[in-house]
C-alpha positions as CSV (number, residue, x, y, z in Angstrom):
1,X,0.0,0.0,0.0
2,X,1.1,3.5,-0.7
3,X,1.5,6.4,1.7
4,X,0.1,9.8,0.7
5,X,1.2,13.2,2.0
6,X,-0.1,16.7,1.8
7,X,1.2,19.9,3.3
8,X,-1.2,22.7,4.5
9,X,-0.2,26.2,5.4
10,X,-3.3,27.2,7.4
11,X,-6.1,25.7,9.5
12,X,-8.5,26.6,6.6
13,X,-6.5,24.5,4.2
14,X,-6.6,21.6,6.6
15,X,-10.4,22.0,6.9
16,X,-10.8,22.2,3.1
17,X,-8.8,19.0,2.6
18,X,-10.9,17.2,5.2
19,X,-14.1,18.5,3.6
20,X,-13.0,17.1,0.2
21,X,-12.2,13.7,1.8
22,X,-15.6,13.7,3.5
23,X,-17.4,13.9,0.2
24,X,-15.9,10.5,-0.7
25,X,-16.6,8.7,2.6
26,X,-19.1,5.9,2.8
27,X,-20.9,3.9,5.5
28,X,-18.6,2.2,8.0
29,X,-15.5,4.0,6.9
30,X,-12.9,4.2,9.7
31,X,-10.3,7.0,10.0
32,X,-7.7,7.0,12.7
33,X,-6.1,10.3,13.7
34,X,-2.7,10.7,15.3
35,X,-0.7,13.8,16.1
36,X,0.6,15.8,19.0
37,X,-1.7,18.0,21.1
38,X,-2.6,21.0,19.1
39,X,-1.5,19.4,15.8
40,X,-5.0,19.9,14.2
41,X,-6.9,16.6,14.8
42,X,-10.0,18.4,15.9
43,X,-9.7,21.0,13.1
44,X,-9.5,18.1,10.7
45,X,-12.5,16.4,12.2
46,X,-14.5,19.7,12.0
47,X,-13.7,19.8,8.3
48,X,-14.9,16.2,7.9
49,X,-18.1,17.1,9.8
50,X,-18.8,20.1,7.5
51,X,-18.1,17.9,4.5
52,X,-20.6,15.4,5.8
53,X,-23.2,18.1,6.3
54,X,-23.1,18.2,10.1
55,X,-24.6,21.4,11.3
56,X,-23.7,21.2,15.0
57,X,-20.5,22.6,16.4
58,X,-17.9,19.8,16.6
59,X,-15.4,19.8,19.4
60,X,-13.1,17.2,21.0
61,X,-14.9,14.5,23.0
62,X,-12.0,14.4,25.4
63,X,-14.2,13.8,28.5
64,X,-17.1,12.0,27.0
65,X,-14.9,9.7,24.8
66,X,-17.5,9.4,22.0
67,X,-19.7,12.1,20.4
68,X,-22.2,11.5,17.6
69,X,-23.3,13.9,14.9
70,X,-25.9,13.6,12.2
71,X,-25.1,14.6,8.6
72,X,-25.2,12.8,5.2
73,X,-23.8,9.9,7.2
74,X,-23.6,9.8,11.0
75,X,-20.2,10.9,12.4
76,X,-18.8,9.1,15.4
77,X,-16.0,11.1,16.9
78,X,-13.9,9.3,19.5
79,X,-11.1,10.6,21.6
80,X,-9.6,7.6,23.5
81,X,-6.7,9.5,25.1
82,X,-8.1,9.2,28.6
83,X,-9.2,5.6,28.4
84,X,-7.9,3.2,31.0
85,X,-8.1,-0.6,30.7
86,X,-12.0,-0.6,30.8
87,X,-12.3,0.0,27.1
88,X,-13.6,-3.6,26.4
89,X,-17.0,-2.5,27.6
90,X,-17.5,0.4,25.2
91,X,-18.7,-1.5,22.2
92,X,-16.4,0.0,19.5
93,X,-17.5,-2.6,16.9
94,X,-21.0,-1.1,17.1
95,X,-19.7,2.2,16.0
96,X,-17.2,0.8,13.4
97,X,-20.2,-1.1,11.8
98,X,-22.9,1.4,12.7
99,X,-23.5,2.8,9.2
100,X,-21.6,6.0,9.8
101,X,-18.1,7.4,9.6
102,X,-15.9,6.8,12.7
103,X,-13.0,9.0,13.5
104,X,-10.7,7.9,16.3
105,X,-8.2,10.3,17.9
106,X,-5.2,8.7,19.6
107,X,-6.1,5.4,17.9
108,X,-2.8,3.7,18.8
109,X,-4.1,3.4,22.4
110,X,-6.8,0.9,21.2
111,X,-5.0,-0.6,18.2
112,X,-6.1,-4.1,19.4
113,X,-9.7,-3.1,19.0
114,X,-9.4,-1.6,15.5
115,X,-10.3,-3.4,12.3
116,X,-7.4,-4.2,10.0
117,X,-8.9,-2.0,7.2
118,X,-8.8,1.7,7.9
119,X,-7.4,5.0,6.8
120,X,-4.7,6.0,9.3
121,X,-4.1,9.8,9.2
122,X,-1.2,11.5,11.0
123,X,-1.0,15.3,11.4
124,X,2.4,16.7,12.2
125,X,3.1,20.3,13.1
126,X,5.8,21.8,10.8
127,X,5.4,25.4,12.1
128,X,2.7,27.5,13.8
129,X,0.4,27.2,10.8
130,X,1.9,24.5,8.6
131,X,1.0,20.9,8.9
132,X,2.0,17.7,7.2
133,X,-0.9,15.3,6.8
134,X,0.0,11.7,6.0
135,X,-2.6,9.2,4.9
136,X,-1.7,5.5,5.2
137,X,-4.5,3.3,3.8
138,X,-5.0,-0.3,4.9
139,X,-7.2,-2.2,2.6
140,X,-8.3,-1.8,-1.0
141,X,-11.2,0.6,-0.1
142,X,-8.9,3.1,1.5
143,X,-6.2,2.8,-1.2
144,X,-8.8,3.7,-3.8
145,X,-10.1,6.5,-1.7
146,X,-6.6,8.0,-1.4
147,X,-6.0,7.6,-5.1
148,X,-9.2,9.4,-5.8
149,X,-8.6,12.4,-3.5
150,X,-4.9,12.8,-4.6
151,X,-5.7,12.7,-8.4
């Protein structure tokens, strides 16, 4: 599988890229987000939400773990940073197969719970405004998705 990379020079460009990606998303798509605090994971997710037609304000679900939003497809936004060993009871599979798009921030913390096929996205800070967004698809669905968005 290939790795795809994009540089953005503003939060608006990050949002626009996420909105374009959202237009191509389908039921049960899974995106994992990694990056340092303040790298732009929530900005990216806000762009996805806008691209999916979500009208509510999207913010990080840091203390609730999972937030749900309604749009063209449901958006399940997870932030698993504060999870302890009790995550087996949270029913992640119900979200991954729930007919919506699932975004998991800090996904490496629950990697054993994640399906093999997913789109892993890393956002790295290059400067105050510049970001490097890396997409690493696992599975044919996500490889085709990346090819389409980067054409």
